[in-house]
N, C-alpha and C positions, 0 to 999 in steps of 0.2 A: 623856887626850888622844885615844886611839884611838876611844873612844866618841863624842867630840865630832866628830872628823873624819867618822866614818860618818854621823852625824846631819846634818852640814852639807851633805854631798854626796850624800845619798840621792836616788836617781833620776837621778843624773848619772854615777855611777861606771862601771858595766859595760854601758852601752847601746852597741849596735853599729849602725852605719849601713851600708847596702848600696847600691851604685851600679850602674847599668846602662849599657850602651853608648850613646854619643851623647846622653845625657840632659842636660837642664838641671835644676839644683837651686835651688829658691827658699827662702831663709831667711825664712820667714813668721812665725816665733817662736810659732806655735801649739803647739809642743812644750814650751814653757816654762809651768810651772804657776803661776798667780796667783789669789788670791782676787779677787772682784769689786771693782772700783774701787780697785786697789792697784798697787804697783810694787815692783821689786827694784833695789837700788842697791849691793849688795855688803856692806852693814852686817852681815849675818848670818854673814859669814866671819871675824869677829873671833875669834881663838883664844887668843892670848897677850897678857897685859896689857902686856908690854914691846915689843910689835911696833908700830912707828910706821905702816907702810903694809901693807895686806893686798892682795896681787895675786891675782886669780882670773880665770876666764873663764866665759862661757856659750857654747853652740854651737847653731846651727840651720842646716839645709841643709849646704852645704860650707864654712861660714864659722865662724870663731872670733873672739869678741868679748871683748877684754881689759877688765878693770875694776880700778881702784885705789880702795880706800876708806882714808881717813886718820883716824888718831887722834893726830895730831901735837900737837893741843891737848887737854889732858886733859878739858876740859868741852865741847869742840866737835868732834864727829866728823862727817865729811862725805864725800860722793862727790867724789873729787878729779880723776880722769881716766877717759877711755875711755867705756864704754857702760853704760846702765841699760835696763831694760825695764819696760813699763807697760801697763795697760788702762784707765787713767783717762779718762773722757769729760767733759772740762771745757775750754771755750774762753773762760771769763769770769774766772778767778782768776789775777791776775798774781802773780809772785814764786815760784810753784811750779815746780820743775825737771822735773817728771815728767808734764807734760800736752802732748798734741799739739794744735795749733791746728785740725786737721781733726776733732778730737773722738773719733777712734777710729783703729784701724789701717786699712790699705787692704783693704776688703772682709773684715775680720776684727776681732777684739778687740785682740790684742796688737800692740805696735809697740815700737820701740827709740828711745831718746834718746841723742844723741851730743854730746860736748863738742868744743871746738876742738882740732884735731890728733889726734882719735880715729883709730885704725887698725883695720882688719879684716884678719885673716890668713886665707888660704885653707888648708884642710886638705890632707893629702897627696894626696887624690884629685884636687883641682882646682888645686893649686899649679902655676904656670907657664902656666895656660890663661887664656882671656879671661873677663872678667866681663861678662855681657850688659847689666846695668843694675840700677837700684834706684828705688823710689818715695821721694820726698822731700817734706817739708812743714816749716813752721816749728813750733817749740815755741810753746805758748801764751804762755810768758814773753817770748820774743822778739817774737812777733806783737803782743801788747798793748802792749809797751814802744814798739815802732815806731809803733803807731797813736796812743798817748796820751801817751807820755813817762813816765819812771819814775825817780825819784831823779835821778842826774846825767845819765841818758840823755835826749836830747831827743826830742820828737815829730818824726817824719820830715817834711821839708818846711818845718819851722818855723824862722824866723830871729830870733825874738824874743830880744833880749838878746845877739845876736851881731853881730860886725862883719865881714860878708862882703865880699869883693872879687872879682869885681864885686858890686854890690848886687843882691840878689834880693828880690822882693816877699815879704811875710809868707806863709808856707805854700808858697813856691816854691823852697826850697833843693833842689838835685839830690842828695838822699841815696840811698844804696844799701846793701844787705846781701847779701853774696855768699859762696857755698860753692864752693870749688875742690877738685876731686877728682883725685888723682894716684896712680900705681902704683909699687910697689917690685918689682924683680926682682933676685935674687941680692944683696940688701942695698943696692942703689943705686936712687935715684929715676929713673924713666924720664922722657923729655923731654916727653911729651904730657900735656895736662891737659884736664879738662872743667869748665866754669864754669856755675853755676846761680845766678841772682839770686833770693834769697828775698824781697827787697823791692826795688823799683826806682822811684825818684822823679826820674829824669833826663829825662823827656819834656818837650818844649816845651808840649804839651797836658797839663795837670795831671790831666785826667780819665782819662788812661791810666796814672797812677801806681797801683801795686798792692803788696799784701802777700800772699804765697802762703799760702792757707788751705786748699787742697785738696791731694790727693796728686798729684804730678807725676812721670811716668816720665822718668828720665834714662838714656839709653843710654851705656854705657861700653865698647863694642866698640873704640873708637878708642884706648884705652889699650894695647891689645895684650895679650899674655900677661904675667901678673903673679903675684907671690907674696903680695902684700898691697896694701891700698888705704888711702890717707891722705886725710882730710877736714879742710880748713882754712877757717876763717871770717875774713872781713874786712868792715869797715864804714866808711862815710864819717864816722860819729860817733865820733871818737877824742878822748880827754882826756889829762890829764897822766899817768895810770896805764895807758894803753892804750885798747882798744876799749870804748866805753860800752854798745853794744848787747849784750844778754845772749848769750853765746857758746854757744848750744844749738840743736840742730835735730833733726828726727825722720826715721827711715827705716823702710821696710817692703819685703818681698819682694826682698831682695838676691839676685840671680839669677846663678849661675855656670854655666860650661860644664864638663861632665864630659869626661874624655878618651875617645877612641874606642878600640874594640877590647877593652873590658873586660866580661867576662861576669859573671853573678851567682854569687856564692859562697853556699853553703847556710848561712844565718844560724843555723839550728837546730843545726848541728854544732859551732860555735865556742864555746869557754868560756875565760874568763880568770880566774885565781884565784891567791892571795887578793887581794882588792881592797877596802880599801887593802892595800898591801904594805910590809913593813919592809926585808927583805933580798933576797928572791927572789920571783918570781912565775912562773906556768906558763901557757902558751897551749896549749890543747888544740884542735886543728883538726878533730878527729873523723875517723872512719874514711874518709870520702869524700876527705879531703885527705892521707891518710897517706903516699901514694907520690908526692906532688908536692913539688918543691923550692920552698920558700917564702922570700921576702925580707921581713924584718921591719925596718921603719924606725921609730925612736922620735924624737919631736919634743917640744921644751919649749913653754911657753906662747906664746913669741914666734914659733913656727913654725920655729925653728932645729933642724936635724937633729942629734941627739945621737949616735946610733950606728946601724949597720946590721948585721943578722945574716942569713946565708943558711943555712937548715936543710932537711934532707930527712927529716923525721919527723913523727909525729902530735902528739907532746907536745914543746914547746919550753920549756926552763927558762932564765930570764934572771936575772942578778944586778942589783939596783938599790941595793945597799948604799951605793954612793958617790954616789948621786943626792941632791940637795937636796930637802927636803920640798916637795910641790906636786903639780900636775896635769900629766900627760904624755899624749901622743897616740901611738897605735900604728897603723901602716898595715901590713897583711898582704897580700902579693900572691903568687899562684902561677898555674899554668895554668888554674885554675878561676875566677879572678877576683880581686877585691880587697875587703877589709873594713877599715873604719876604726873604731877603738874607743879607749878611754882608761882610764887607771888613776891612782890616787893613791899617791904615795910618802909614808909617814908619817915 
């Protein structure tokens, strides 16, 4: 199992992110490695045959993107919740979950696909601060379904076979597909929301009806300081089992505000080992930070603070024997600055 964990999280375990004063950080996902025309959906995190759900995350910029992959059905494993990432360039194949209707990322290859109720957590450096905004577009699956109809989902604007009241001409039904973005702070939803119509057929002039197929910048300053961001989809096309429109959308360049007054810590000085860790691990801050009192905050996948240590030494030994297996995030702060890193508990 130790060898499996090391292989599964290679390239993610001991990376360290450094942040500078007053900077904005864009999660552009170009740090995520993908073969050409491929995607990641969490399936490679399957470790135990008796595990029903596998929860993991990927990170970019100041943001943490949870993923849940399911093996609840023995012969049907699937991406169940959260986020996946892709570089597939395809706007013509319906039914695929991993294609952006814009055919690529925003001025880049990689982009991220979200499901209904997906949440982005801010890491320790950005937590409690504003999110500047994000680029958004439809998934190919949703866009083509809205355009043409697919299985139980109707073609937007179409009233064929429906009994609408008031009566609308064929092709004139005022359909819509909407993304609502809200923030969490200290575990509670904040009152403000930002709404984005991914498709809008409510215009009196049908020539103005649209399906979003390009990347649209959506400002999120109005949410205020947040710890995480929630994305919820709703549609005018609802059936007996809920929304008929495919509940997927795409984002890129999720941009956060870094806190002020934080200098750069020397990345070359900091080491964390062993990683993965079973019982204990050591943080070596290097000689440059040996005489600075350091605060070490440890967070779980959800962004919840697990514990805090204040140490005044170069080498800090921490026990993780009681931790559940999984990925944890570490924020190290002292008078020289802040570094965010991560480790795995086996």
